PyMOL commands that place a pseudoatom at each C-alpha (Angstrom):
pseudoatom trace, name=CA, resn=MET, resi=1, chain=A, elem=C, hetatm=0, pos=[-0.056, 0.043, -0.055]
pseudoatom trace, name=CA, resn=ALA, resi=2, chain=A, elem=C, hetatm=0, pos=[1.377, 2.941, -1.279]
pseudoatom trace, name=CA, resn=THR, resi=3, chain=A, elem=C, hetatm=0, pos=[2.158, 5.815, 1.500]
pseudoatom trace, name=CA, resn=TYR, resi=4, chain=A, elem=C, hetatm=0, pos=[2.056, 9.348, 1.583]
pseudoatom trace, name=CA, resn=THR, resi=5, chain=A, elem=C, hetatm=0, pos=[2.992, 12.596, 3.461]
pseudoatom trace, name=CA, resn=ALA, resi=6, chain=A, elem=C, hetatm=0, pos=[1.277, 15.752, 4.793]
pseudoatom trace, name=CA, resn=ARG, resi=7, chain=A, elem=C, hetatm=0, pos=[1.110, 17.122, 1.877]
pseudoatom trace, name=CA, resn=ASP, resi=8, chain=A, elem=C, hetatm=0, pos=[-0.170, 14.087, 0.341]
pseudoatom trace, name=CA, resn=GLU, resi=9, chain=A, elem=C, hetatm=0, pos=[2.953, 13.817, -1.798]
pseudoatom trace, name=CA, resn=PRO, resi=10, chain=A, elem=C, hetatm=0, pos=[4.293, 9.724, -2.100]
pseudoatom trace, name=CA, resn=ARG, resi=11, chain=A, elem=C, hetatm=0, pos=[6.745, 8.614, 0.267]
pseudoatom trace, name=CA, resn=LEU, resi=12, chain=A, elem=C, hetatm=0, pos=[10.262, 7.710, -0.651]
pseudoatom trace, name=CA, resn=PRO, resi=13, chain=A, elem=C, hetatm=0, pos=[10.791, 3.946, -1.097]
pseudoatom trace, name=CA, resn=HIS, resi=14, chain=A, elem=C, hetatm=0, pos=[12.512, 2.556, 0.897]
pseudoatom trace, name=CA, resn=THR, resi=15, chain=A, elem=C, hetatm=0, pos=[15.856, 1.592, -0.300]
pseudoatom trace, name=CA, resn=GLY, resi=16, chain=A, elem=C, hetatm=0, pos=[18.214, -1.342, 1.720]
pseudoatom trace, name=CA, resn=PRO, resi=17, chain=A, elem=C, hetatm=0, pos=[20.455, -3.432, 0.251]
pseudoatom trace, name=CA, resn=ARG, resi=18, chain=A, elem=C, hetatm=0, pos=[18.028, -5.470, -0.549]
pseudoatom trace, name=CA, resn=GLY, resi=19, chain=A, elem=C, hetatm=0, pos=[16.043, -2.714, -2.184]
pseudoatom trace, name=CA, resn=LEU, resi=20, chain=A, elem=C, hetatm=0, pos=[19.233, -2.020, -4.547]
pseudoatom trace, name=CA, resn=LEU, resi=21, chain=A, elem=C, hetatm=0, pos=[19.449, -5.800, -5.781]
pseudoatom trace, name=CA, resn=ARG, resi=22, chain=A, elem=C, hetatm=0, pos=[15.478, -6.581, -5.827]
pseudoatom trace, name=CA, resn=ARG, resi=23, chain=A, elem=C, hetatm=0, pos=[15.133, -8.001, -9.623]
pseudoatom trace, name=CA, resn=ALA, resi=24, chain=A, elem=C, hetatm=0, pos=[12.432, -5.742, -11.786]
pseudoatom trace, name=CA, resn=ARG, resi=25, chain=A, elem=C, hetatm=0, pos=[11.898, -7.074, -15.090]
pseudoatom trace, name=CA, resn=LEU, resi=26, chain=A, elem=C, hetatm=0, pos=[12.709, -4.764, -17.486]
pseudoatom trace, name=CA, resn=ASP, resi=27, chain=A, elem=C, hetatm=0, pos=[10.747, -4.909, -20.861]
pseudoatom trace, name=CA, resn=GLU, resi=28, chain=A, elem=C, hetatm=0, pos=[13.022, -3.477, -23.462]
pseudoatom trace, name=CA, resn=HIS, resi=29, chain=A, elem=C, hetatm=0, pos=[9.803, -2.567, -25.669]
pseudoatom trace, name=CA, resn=LEU, resi=30, chain=A, elem=C, hetatm=0, pos=[9.275, -0.229, -23.218]
pseudoatom trace, name=CA, resn=PRO, resi=31, chain=A, elem=C, hetatm=0, pos=[11.029, 3.401, -23.591]
pseudoatom trace, name=CA, resn=VAL, resi=32, chain=A, elem=C, hetatm=0, pos=[11.604, 3.664, -19.862]
pseudoatom trace, name=CA, resn=ASP, resi=33, chain=A, elem=C, hetatm=0, pos=[13.172, 0.187, -19.751]
pseudoatom trace, name=CA, resn=ARG, resi=34, chain=A, elem=C, hetatm=0, pos=[15.168, 0.337, -22.844]
pseudoatom trace, name=CA, resn=ARG, resi=35, chain=A, elem=C, hetatm=0, pos=[16.992, 3.294, -22.166]
pseudoatom trace, name=CA, resn=LEU, resi=36, chain=A, elem=C, hetatm=0, pos=[18.301, 2.052, -18.229]
pseudoatom trace, name=CA, resn=SER, resi=37, chain=A, elem=C, hetatm=0, pos=[19.022, -1.096, -19.973]
pseudoatom trace, name=CA, resn=ARG, resi=38, chain=A, elem=C, hetatm=0, pos=[21.246, 0.863, -22.280]
pseudoatom trace, name=CA, resn=VAL, resi=39, chain=A, elem=C, hetatm=0, pos=[23.048, 3.141, -19.873]
pseudoatom trace, name=CA, resn=TYR, resi=40, chain=A, elem=C, hetatm=0, pos=[23.503, -0.529, -18.075]
pseudoatom trace, name=CA, resn=ARG, resi=41, chain=A, elem=C, hetatm=0, pos=[25.013, -1.823, -21.225]
pseudoatom trace, name=CA, resn=ILE, resi=42, chain=A, elem=C, hetatm=0, pos=[27.489, 0.983, -22.093]
pseudoatom trace, name=CA, resn=GLY, resi=43, chain=A, elem=C, hetatm=0, pos=[28.749, 0.934, -18.459]
pseudoatom trace, name=CA, resn=ALA, resi=44, chain=A, elem=C, hetatm=0, pos=[29.249, -2.648, -18.255]
pseudoatom trace, name=CA, resn=GLY, resi=45, chain=A, elem=C, hetatm=0, pos=[30.663, -2.339, -21.791]
pseudoatom trace, name=CA, resn=LEU, resi=46, chain=A, elem=C, hetatm=0, pos=[32.912, 0.738, -21.327]
pseudoatom trace, name=CA, resn=MET, resi=47, chain=A, elem=C, hetatm=0, pos=[34.404, -0.783, -18.137]
pseudoatom trace, name=CA, resn=GLY, resi=48, chain=A, elem=C, hetatm=0, pos=[34.527, -4.004, -19.460]
pseudoatom trace, name=CA, resn=LEU, resi=49, chain=A, elem=C, hetatm=0, pos=[36.943, -3.392, -22.670]
pseudoatom trace, name=CA, resn=GLY, resi=50, chain=A, elem=C, hetatm=0, pos=[38.813, -1.118, -20.327]
pseudoatom trace, name=CA, resn=LEU, resi=51, chain=A, elem=C, hetatm=0, pos=[39.591, -3.678, -18.136]
pseudoatom trace, name=CA, resn=VAL, resi=52, chain=A, elem=C, hetatm=0, pos=[40.225, -6.532, -20.833]
pseudoatom trace, name=CA, resn=ILE, resi=53, chain=A, elem=C, hetatm=0, pos=[43.030, -4.656, -22.817]
pseudoatom trace, name=CA, resn=PHE, resi=54, chain=A, elem=C, hetatm=0, pos=[44.739, -3.585, -19.316]
pseudoatom trace, name=CA, resn=GLY, resi=55, chain=A, elem=C, hetatm=0, pos=[44.831, -7.322, -18.458]
pseudoatom trace, name=CA, resn=VAL, resi=56, chain=A, elem=C, hetatm=0, pos=[45.635, -8.129, -21.856]
pseudoatom trace, name=CA, resn=ARG, resi=57, chain=A, elem=C, hetatm=0, pos=[48.857, -5.777, -21.703]
pseudoatom trace, name=CA, resn=GLY, resi=58, chain=A, elem=C, hetatm=0, pos=[49.787, -6.910, -18.546]
pseudoatom trace, name=CA, resn=VAL, resi=59, chain=A, elem=C, hetatm=0, pos=[49.875, -10.592, -19.255]
pseudoatom trace, name=CA, resn=THR, resi=60, chain=A, elem=C, hetatm=0, pos=[51.297, -10.417, -22.821]
pseudoatom trace, name=CA, resn=ALA, resi=61, chain=A, elem=C, hetatm=0, pos=[54.410, -8.006, -21.207]
pseudoatom trace, name=CA, resn=GLY, resi=62, chain=A, elem=C, hetatm=0, pos=[56.421, -10.886, -19.517]
pseudoatom trace, name=CA, resn=ILE, resi=63, chain=A, elem=C, hetatm=0, pos=[55.486, -10.398, -16.116]
pseudoatom trace, name=CA, resn=GLY, resi=64, chain=A, elem=C, hetatm=0, pos=[56.138, -12.782, -13.421]
pseudoatom trace, name=CA, resn=MET, resi=65, chain=A, elem=C, hetatm=0, pos=[52.551, -14.333, -12.472]
pseudoatom trace, name=CA, resn=PHE, resi=66, chain=A, elem=C, hetatm=0, pos=[53.230, -12.834, -8.375]
pseudoatom trace, name=CA, resn=ASP, resi=67, chain=A, elem=C, hetatm=0, pos=[55.547, -10.591, -9.367]
pseudoatom trace, name=CA, resn=THR, resi=68, chain=A, elem=C, hetatm=0, pos=[56.376, -7.574, -7.317]
pseudoatom trace, name=CA, resn=GLY, resi=69, chain=A, elem=C, hetatm=0, pos=[58.540, -5.137, -9.615]
pseudoatom trace, name=CA, resn=ASP, resi=70, chain=A, elem=C, hetatm=0, pos=[58.120, -1.620, -10.707]
pseudoatom trace, name=CA, resn=GLU, resi=71, chain=A, elem=C, hetatm=0, pos=[56.589, -2.799, -14.629]
pseudoatom trace, name=CA, resn=SER, resi=72, chain=A, elem=C, hetatm=0, pos=[53.390, -0.763, -14.905]
pseudoatom trace, name=CA, resn=VAL, resi=73, chain=A, elem=C, hetatm=0, pos=[50.970, -0.564, -17.524]
pseudoatom trace, name=CA, resn=TRP, resi=74, chain=A, elem=C, hetatm=0, pos=[49.208, 3.029, -18.418]
pseudoatom trace, name=CA, resn=GLY, resi=75, chain=A, elem=C, hetatm=0, pos=[51.058, 4.059, -15.017]
pseudoatom trace, name=CA, resn=LEU, resi=76, chain=A, elem=C, hetatm=0, pos=[49.238, 1.387, -13.354]
pseudoatom trace, name=CA, resn=LYS, resi=77, chain=A, elem=C, hetatm=0, pos=[51.596, -1.335, -11.465]
pseudoatom trace, name=CA, resn=THR, resi=78, chain=A, elem=C, hetatm=0, pos=[50.648, -5.042, -12.391]
pseudoatom trace, name=CA, resn=ASN, resi=79, chain=A, elem=C, hetatm=0, pos=[51.726, -8.477, -13.022]
pseudoatom trace, name=CA, resn=GLY, resi=80, chain=A, elem=C, hetatm=0, pos=[50.631, -11.632, -14.132]
pseudoatom trace, name=CA, resn=ALA, resi=81, chain=A, elem=C, hetatm=0, pos=[48.120, -12.006, -11.730]
pseudoatom trace, name=CA, resn=LEU, resi=82, chain=A, elem=C, hetatm=0, pos=[46.176, -8.786, -11.553]
pseudoatom trace, name=CA, resn=GLY, resi=83, chain=A, elem=C, hetatm=0, pos=[46.364, -9.498, -15.186]
pseudoatom trace, name=CA, resn=LEU, resi=84, chain=A, elem=C, hetatm=0, pos=[44.302, -12.434, -15.245]
pseudoatom trace, name=CA, resn=LEU, resi=85, chain=A, elem=C, hetatm=0, pos=[41.891, -10.935, -12.878]
pseudoatom trace, name=CA, resn=SER, resi=86, chain=A, elem=C, hetatm=0, pos=[41.246, -8.113, -14.812]
pseudoatom trace, name=CA, resn=ILE, resi=87, chain=A, elem=C, hetatm=0, pos=[41.046, -10.082, -18.253]
pseudoatom trace, name=CA, resn=VAL, resi=88, chain=A, elem=C, hetatm=0, pos=[37.919, -12.421, -16.148]
pseudoatom trace, name=CA, resn=VAL, resi=89, chain=A, elem=C, hetatm=0, pos=[36.455, -9.385, -14.632]
pseudoatom trace, name=CA, resn=GLY, resi=90, chain=A, elem=C, hetatm=0, pos=[36.313, -7.404, -17.853]
pseudoatom trace, name=CA, resn=LEU, resi=91, chain=A, elem=C, hetatm=0, pos=[34.568, -10.527, -19.394]
pseudoatom trace, name=CA, resn=LEU, resi=92, chain=A, elem=C, hetatm=0, pos=[32.111, -10.964, -16.965]
pseudoatom trace, name=CA, resn=LEU, resi=93, chain=A, elem=C, hetatm=0, pos=[31.248, -7.194, -17.349]
pseudoatom trace, name=CA, resn=PHE, resi=94, chain=A, elem=C, hetatm=0, pos=[30.973, -8.071, -21.246]
pseudoatom trace, name=CA, resn=ALA, resi=95, chain=A, elem=C, hetatm=0, pos=[28.651, -11.004, -20.457]
pseudoatom trace, name=CA, resn=GLY, resi=96, chain=A, elem=C, hetatm=0, pos=[26.347, -8.475, -18.360]
pseudoatom trace, name=CA, resn=MET, resi=97, chain=A, elem=C, hetatm=0, pos=[26.515, -5.906, -21.423]
pseudoatom trace, name=CA, resn=LEU, resi=98, chain=A, elem=C, hetatm=0, pos=[25.381, -8.405, -23.377]
pseudoatom trace, name=CA, resn=ARG, resi=99, chain=A, elem=C, hetatm=0, pos=[22.672, -9.687, -21.223]
pseudoatom trace, name=CA, resn=GLY, resi=100, chain=A, elem=C, hetatm=0, pos=[21.121, -5.851, -20.703]
pseudoatom trace, name=CA, resn=GLY, resi=101, chain=A, elem=C, hetatm=0, pos=[18.595, -5.073, -18.172]
pseudoatom trace, name=CA, resn=ASN, resi=102, chain=A, elem=C, hetatm=0, pos=[18.402, -5.909, -14.824]
pseudoatom trace, name=CA, resn=VAL, resi=103, chain=A, elem=C, hetatm=0, pos=[21.563, -8.542, -15.004]
pseudoatom trace, name=CA, resn=ALA, resi=104, chain=A, elem=C, hetatm=0, pos=[24.105, -5.887, -16.008]
pseudoatom trace, name=CA, resn=SER, resi=105, chain=A, elem=C, hetatm=0, pos=[22.330, -2.929, -13.602]
pseudoatom trace, name=CA, resn=SER, resi=106, chain=A, elem=C, hetatm=0, pos=[23.013, -5.515, -10.652]
pseudoatom trace, name=CA, resn=LEU, resi=107, chain=A, elem=C, hetatm=0, pos=[26.749, -6.793, -11.992]
pseudoatom trace, name=CA, resn=ASN, resi=108, chain=A, elem=C, hetatm=0, pos=[27.828, -3.122, -12.132]
pseudoatom trace, name=CA, resn=LEU, resi=109, chain=A, elem=C, hetatm=0, pos=[26.846, -2.511, -8.734]
pseudoatom trace, name=CA, resn=LEU, resi=110, chain=A, elem=C, hetatm=0, pos=[28.620, -5.520, -7.305]
pseudoatom trace, name=CA, resn=ILE, resi=111, chain=A, elem=C, hetatm=0, pos=[31.363, -5.539, -9.554]
pseudoatom trace, name=CA, resn=GLY, resi=112, chain=A, elem=C, hetatm=0, pos=[31.466, -1.528, -8.426]
pseudoatom trace, name=CA, resn=VAL, resi=113, chain=A, elem=C, hetatm=0, pos=[31.293, -2.418, -4.472]
pseudoatom trace, name=CA, resn=ALA, resi=114, chain=A, elem=C, hetatm=0, pos=[34.024, -5.203, -5.039]
pseudoatom trace, name=CA, resn=PHE, resi=115, chain=A, elem=C, hetatm=0, pos=[36.110, -2.696, -6.459]
pseudoatom trace, name=CA, resn=VAL, resi=116, chain=A, elem=C, hetatm=0, pos=[36.123, -0.543, -3.671]
pseudoatom trace, name=CA, resn=LEU, resi=117, chain=A, elem=C, hetatm=0, pos=[36.416, -3.071, -0.943]
pseudoatom trace, name=CA, resn=SER, resi=118, chain=A, elem=C, hetatm=0, pos=[39.241, -3.932, -2.966]
pseudoatom trace, name=CA, resn=GLY, resi=119, chain=A, elem=C, hetatm=0, pos=[41.163, -0.561, -2.728]
pseudoatom trace, name=CA, resn=PHE, resi=120, chain=A, elem=C, hetatm=0, pos=[40.498, -0.643, 1.081]
pseudoatom trace, name=CA, resn=VAL, resi=121, chain=A, elem=C, hetatm=0, pos=[41.959, -3.975, 0.998]
pseudoatom trace, name=CA, resn=ASN, resi=122, chain=A, elem=C, hetatm=0, pos=[44.864, -3.423, -1.062]
pseudoatom trace, name=CA, resn=LEU, resi=123, chain=A, elem=C, hetatm=0, pos=[45.909, 0.080, 0.546]
pseudoatom trace, name=CA, resn=ALA, resi=124, chain=A, elem=C, hetatm=0, pos=[46.486, -1.926, 3.889]
pseudoatom trace, name=CA, resn=LEU, resi=125, chain=A, elem=C, hetatm=0, pos=[48.478, -4.304, 2.224]
pseudoatom trace, name=CA, resn=LEU, resi=126, chain=A, elem=C, hetatm=0, pos=[50.866, -1.888, 0.327]
pseudoatom trace, name=CA, resn=GLU, resi=127, chain=A, elem=C, hetatm=0, pos=[54.600, -2.591, 1.236]
pseudoatom trace, name=CA, resn=THR, resi=128, chain=A, elem=C, hetatm=0, pos=[53.546, -5.851, 2.481]
pseudoatom trace, name=CA, resn=GLU, resi=129, chain=A, elem=C, hetatm=0, pos=[54.961, -9.135, 1.479]
pseudoatom trace, name=CA, resn=ALA, resi=130, chain=A, elem=C, hetatm=0, pos=[50.428, -9.898, 1.360]
pseudoatom trace, name=CA, resn=ASN, resi=131, chain=A, elem=C, hetatm=0, pos=[50.560, -7.518, -2.127]
pseudoatom trace, name=CA, resn=VAL, resi=132, chain=A, elem=C, hetatm=0, pos=[50.137, -10.301, -4.018]
pseudoatom trace, name=CA, resn=LEU, resi=133, chain=A, elem=C, hetatm=0, pos=[48.561, -8.232, -7.117]
pseudoatom trace, name=CA, resn=ASN, resi=134, chain=A, elem=C, hetatm=0, pos=[51.761, -5.920, -7.297]
pseudoatom trace, name=CA, resn=PHE, resi=135, chain=A, elem=C, hetatm=0, pos=[49.291, -2.676, -6.440]
pseudoatom trace, name=CA, resn=GLY, resi=136, chain=A, elem=C, hetatm=0, pos=[50.779, 0.789, -5.794]
pseudoatom trace, name=CA, resn=MET, resi=137, chain=A, elem=C, hetatm=0, pos=[48.784, 4.106, -4.496]
pseudoatom trace, name=CA, resn=PRO, resi=138, chain=A, elem=C, hetatm=0, pos=[47.701, 4.443, -8.304]
pseudoatom trace, name=CA, resn=ASN, resi=139, chain=A, elem=C, hetatm=0, pos=[46.438, 1.509, -8.382]
pseudoatom trace, name=CA, resn=VAL, resi=140, chain=A, elem=C, hetatm=0, pos=[44.508, 1.683, -5.538]
pseudoatom trace, name=CA, resn=ILE, resi=141, chain=A, elem=C, hetatm=0, pos=[43.104, 5.722, -6.586]
pseudoatom trace, name=CA, resn=PHE, resi=142, chain=A, elem=C, hetatm=0, pos=[42.229, 3.654, -9.841]
pseudoatom trace, name=CA, resn=SER, resi=143, chain=A, elem=C, hetatm=0, pos=[40.031, 0.666, -8.060]
pseudoatom trace, name=CA, resn=PHE, resi=144, chain=A, elem=C, hetatm=0, pos=[38.203, 3.640, -5.970]
pseudoatom trace, name=CA, resn=ALA, resi=145, chain=A, elem=C, hetatm=0, pos=[37.391, 5.292, -9.317]
pseudoatom trace, name=CA, resn=VAL, resi=146, chain=A, elem=C, hetatm=0, pos=[36.354, 2.248, -11.107]
pseudoatom trace, name=CA, resn=GLY, resi=147, chain=A, elem=C, hetatm=0, pos=[33.950, 1.078, -8.282]
pseudoatom trace, name=CA, resn=LEU, resi=148, chain=A, elem=C, hetatm=0, pos=[32.583, 4.370, -7.706]
pseudoatom trace, name=CA, resn=VAL, resi=149, chain=A, elem=C, hetatm=0, pos=[31.716, 4.763, -11.816]
pseudoatom trace, name=CA, resn=LEU, resi=150, chain=A, elem=C, hetatm=0, pos=[30.419, 1.123, -12.008]
pseudoatom trace, name=CA, resn=MET, resi=151, chain=A, elem=C, hetatm=0, pos=[28.110, 1.749, -9.153]
pseudoatom trace, name=CA, resn=THR, resi=152, chain=A, elem=C, hetatm=0, pos=[27.044, 5.303, -10.555]
pseudoatom trace, name=CA, resn=PHE, resi=153, chain=A, elem=C, hetatm=0, pos=[26.184, 2.983, -13.683]
pseudoatom trace, name=CA, resn=GLY, resi=154, chain=A, elem=C, hetatm=0, pos=[24.795, 0.090, -11.809]
pseudoatom trace, name=CA, resn=MET, resi=155, chain=A, elem=C, hetatm=0, pos=[22.550, 2.407, -9.368]
pseudoatom trace, name=CA, resn=TYR, resi=156, chain=A, elem=C, hetatm=0, pos=[21.193, 4.586, -12.076]
pseudoatom trace, name=CA, resn=GLY, resi=157, chain=A, elem=C, hetatm=0, pos=[17.168, 4.767, -12.216]
pseudoatom trace, name=CA, resn=ARG, resi=158, chain=A, elem=C, hetatm=0, pos=[17.227, 2.116, -9.239]
pseudoatom trace, name=CA, resn=VAL, resi=159, chain=A, elem=C, hetatm=0, pos=[17.890, 4.982, -6.526]
pseudoatom trace, name=CA, resn=SER, resi=160, chain=A, elem=C, hetatm=0, pos=[16.363, 8.351, -6.660]
pseudoatom trace, name=CA, resn=GLY, resi=161, chain=A, elem=C, hetatm=0, pos=[14.343, 10.718, -4.574]
pseudoatom trace, name=CA, resn=ARG, resi=162, chain=A, elem=C, hetatm=0, pos=[11.755, 10.597, -6.843]
pseudoatom trace, name=CA, resn=LEU, resi=163, chain=A, elem=C, hetatm=0, pos=[11.272, 7.822, -9.196]
pseudoatom trace, name=CA, resn=PRO, resi=164, chain=A, elem=C, hetatm=0, pos=[9.101, 7.688, -11.919]
pseudoatom trace, name=CA, resn=HIS, resi=165, chain=A, elem=C, hetatm=0, pos=[5.661, 5.434, -11.224]
pseudoatom trace, name=CA, resn=ASP, resi=166, chain=A, elem=C, hetatm=0, pos=[6.651, 4.139, -14.681]
pseudoatom trace, name=CA, resn=ASN, resi=167, chain=A, elem=C, hetatm=0, pos=[10.019, 3.334, -13.560]
pseudoatom trace, name=CA, resn=PRO, resi=168, chain=A, elem=C, hetatm=0, pos=[10.280, -0.886, -13.135]
pseudoatom trace, name=CA, resn=TYR, resi=169, chain=A, elem=C, hetatm=0, pos=[11.726, -0.553, -10.013]
pseudoatom trace, name=CA, resn=TRP, resi=170, chain=A, elem=C, hetatm=0, pos=[9.206, 1.584, -8.241]
pseudoatom trace, name=CA, resn=LYS, resi=171, chain=A, elem=C, hetatm=0, pos=[6.673, -0.684, -9.489]
pseudoatom trace, name=CA, resn=ALA, resi=172, chain=A, elem=C, hetatm=0, pos=[8.712, -3.678, -8.358]
pseudoatom trace, name=CA, resn=ARG, resi=173, chain=A, elem=C, hetatm=0, pos=[9.126, -2.130, -4.332]
pseudoatom trace, name=CA, resn=ASN, resi=174, chain=A, elem=C, hetatm=0, pos=[5.766, -0.820, -4.530]
pseudoatom trace, name=CA, resn=PRO, resi=175, chain=A, elem=C, hetatm=0, pos=[3.466, -3.565, -6.211]
pseudoatom trace, name=CA, resn=GLN, resi=176, chain=A, elem=C, hetatm=0, pos=[-0.032, -2.868, -4.587]
pseudoatom trace, name=CA, resn=ALA, resi=177, chain=A, elem=C, hetatm=0, pos=[0.851, 1.052, -5.733]
pseudoatom trace, name=CA, resn=ASP, resi=178, chain=A, elem=C, hetatm=0, pos=[1.445, 0.032, -9.449]
pseudoatom trace, name=CA, resn=ALA, resi=179, chain=A, elem=C, hetatm=0, pos=[-1.629, -2.298, -8.755]
pseudoatom trace, name=CA, resn=GLU, resi=180, chain=A, elem=C, hetatm=0, pos=[-3.457, 0.413, -7.777]
pseudoatom trace, name=CA, resn=GLU, resi=181, chain=A, elem=C, hetatm=0, pos=[-2.176, 3.040, -10.229]
pseudoatom trace, name=CA, resn=GLY, resi=182, chain=A, elem=C, hetatm=0, pos=[-3.008, 0.386, -12.987]
pseudoatom trace, name=CA, resn=ARG, resi=183, chain=A, elem=C, hetatm=0, pos=[-6.941, 0.638, -11.897]
pseudoatom trace, name=CA, resn=ARG, resi=184, chain=A, elem=C, hetatm=0, pos=[-7.071, 4.295, -11.776]
pseudoatom trace, name=CA, resn=ARG, resi=185, chain=A, elem=C, hetatm=0, pos=[-5.565, 4.529, -15.165]
pseudoatom trace, name=CA, resn=GLU, resi=186, chain=A, elem=C, hetatm=0, pos=[-8.158, 1.874, -16.031]
pseudoatom trace, name=CA, resn=LEU, resi=187, chain=A, elem=C, hetatm=0, pos=[-11.125, 4.039, -14.505]
pseudoatom trace, name=CA, resn=VAL, resi=188, chain=A, elem=C, hetatm=0, pos=[-9.665, 7.112, -16.168]
pseudoatom trace, name=CA, resn=GLU, resi=189, chain=A, elem=C, hetatm=0, pos=[-9.531, 5.221, -19.816]
pseudoatom trace, name=CA, resn=ARG, resi=190, chain=A, elem=C, hetatm=0, pos=[-13.258, 3.555, -19.451]
pseudoatom trace, name=CA, resn=ARG, resi=191, chain=A, elem=C, hetatm=0, pos=[-14.465, 7.147, -18.656]
pseudoatom trace, name=CA, resn=ARG, resi=192, chain=A, elem=C, hetatm=0, pos=[-12.724, 8.931, -21.149]
pseudoatom trace, name=CA, resn=ARG, resi=193, chain=A, elem=C, hetatm=0, pos=[-14.232, 5.951, -23.664]
pseudoatom trace, name=CA, resn=GLU, resi=194, chain=A, elem=C, hetatm=0, pos=[-17.604, 6.846, -21.907]
pseudoatom trace, name=CA, resn=LEU, resi=195, chain=A, elem=C, hetatm=0, pos=[-17.666, 10.538, -22.222]
pseudoatom trace, name=CA, resn=SER, resi=196, chain=A, elem=C, hetatm=0, pos=[-16.732, 10.081, -26.008]
pseudoatom trace, name=CA, resn=ALA, resi=197, chain=A, elem=C, hetatm=0, pos=[-19.297, 7.850, -27.218]
pseudoatom trace, name=CA, resn=GLY, resi=198, chain=A, elem=C, hetatm=0, pos=[-21.977, 10.135, -25.018]
pseudoatom trace, name=CA, resn=ALA, resi=199, chain=A, elem=C, hetatm=0, pos=[-20.482, 12.504, -27.158]
pseudoatom trace, name=CA, resn=SER, resi=200, chain=A, elem=C, hetatm=0, pos=[-21.048, 10.361, -30.153]
pseudoatom trace, name=CA, resn=ARG, resi=201, chain=A, elem=C, hetatm=0, pos=[-24.445, 9.877, -29.448]
pseudoatom trace, name=CA, resn=ARG, resi=202, chain=A, elem=C, hetatm=0, pos=[-25.544, 13.473, -28.650]
pseudoatom trace, name=CA, resn=ALA, resi=203, chain=A, elem=C, hetatm=0, pos=[-23.734, 14.321, -32.511]
pseudoatom trace, name=CA, resn=ALA, resi=204, chain=A, elem=C, hetatm=0, pos=[-25.772, 11.367, -33.962]
pseudoatom trace, name=CA, resn=HIS, resi=205, chain=A, elem=C, hetatm=0, pos=[-29.025, 12.529, -32.560]
pseudoatom trace, name=CA, resn=GLU, resi=206, chain=A, elem=C, hetatm=0, pos=[-28.688, 16.089, -33.227]
pseudoatom trace, name=CA, resn=GLY, resi=207, chain=A, elem=C, hetatm=0, pos=[-28.408, 15.084, -36.585]
pseudoatom trace, name=CA, resn=ARG, resi=208, chain=A, elem=C, hetatm=0, pos=[-31.350, 13.483, -36.726]
for i in range(1, 208): cmd.bond("trace and resi %d" % i, "trace and resi %d" % (i + 1))
show_as sticks, trace
zoom trace
């Protein structure tokens, strides 16, 4: 049941961790759903492409699997393990891009969170023997940046102060309100048809 404020405005939908990942069926035949899916695909595709290229360059540079030297790609320290991990994550994002819809959105969001957490973890491991991915400070900053970008793409259209009522995520969080909205639209359309039919009958009667 929808709830309203004192000014008769709909309250914000609850958006906790479960709310963020709650699945909503996106129908790409609908303009709103198609636009959302396009944003998710673009985010996953661009980030995935960058990670795959970075990973391939790291793997093909002949750097050892767990080397902790100063070898770098694009100014970021790397080794064979980080290169392979980047390729795997990039391909995962590509899969999300191909799938689109809610899958791409959730994948962007989850991988974005993983990148941010990775930044914190590897920041703590800098200059230690546990830094097996050969992270440097630029890598940490890059991890934070990519994570925030992916999370932004993933949350687009899912988290907002005023989601429109034709938004699929608003519908998923407010099923009863969506049903009421549908019934209201049906009543309005029925009333419109009745008025139109009445006007046609009056016009026909006057024509006699």
